[in-house]
N, C-alpha and C positions, 0 to 999 in steps of 0.2 A: 557218198564218195566225195572227199574234200581234199584240201591241200594242193600241192603241185600236181599230184597224180590226177586229181579231179579236173585239171585243165587240159588233159590229154584228150583231144577230140576223137581220135581213133578208139581209145579205150571207152569213152562215153558211148560211141556208136555200138561197139561190140557188146558192151554190158546191156544196152537197151535191147538188142536182138536176143541175147541169151535170156534176159529176164522175161521178155515177152513169151519165149518158148516154155518157160516154167510157170507162167501166169503170176509172176512176182512183181515187185515194185522196186525201183531204184530212184534215188534223189540226188541231184547235183546242185550245188549253189551256183549263182551267177559266176561267169568266168572271172570277173574282177575280184571275187572273193576267194578264188582258188590260187593261192600263192604258196610258195615253198617257205617253210618256217625255219630252214636250216640256219640262216643268218641270225635269227632270233635265238635259237638254241646255242649257237656258238658264242654270241654276245653274253648270254646269261652265264655260260661256263667261264668266259673270260672274267666277268665280274666276280664270280665265286673264287677263281684262282687268285685274282688280285687281292681279295680279302683274306687270303690265306687258307681258304677251305679246300680240302682234298677228300675225295672219295677213296674208300679202300679199293685196292686193286681187285678187279673182278675176273681177271684171267681171260679176257676176250682177245682172240687173235684176229686181226684185221686181214681180210682176204679181198683186196680190191678187184681181183679178176675172178671172183667166185661165180661159177656158171649158175644161171637161174634155172635152166632146164633140168628136170628130174628132181627138183626139190619141192 
C-alpha cells in the first residue's frame, strides 16, 4: 500500500487487523515516502498540453460527489 493512501494511519491499522485474520501479509513504505502524486500527474499533463499534445476524448463523466458505499 503506497501513495497518499498509504499514509492513512487508520487504514494501515485496519488493514493490519484484516490481514492478520486471513494470515496474509501487507507492506507499507515509511510515511515520508507515502505522498500523493496528484501534483506530479497534473504537472505532466500541463507540460503535454503546453506542447500541443491532446488525448482523444474518452467520454468520462466526472462525478465529484460519487458515493463510495455500494461500489
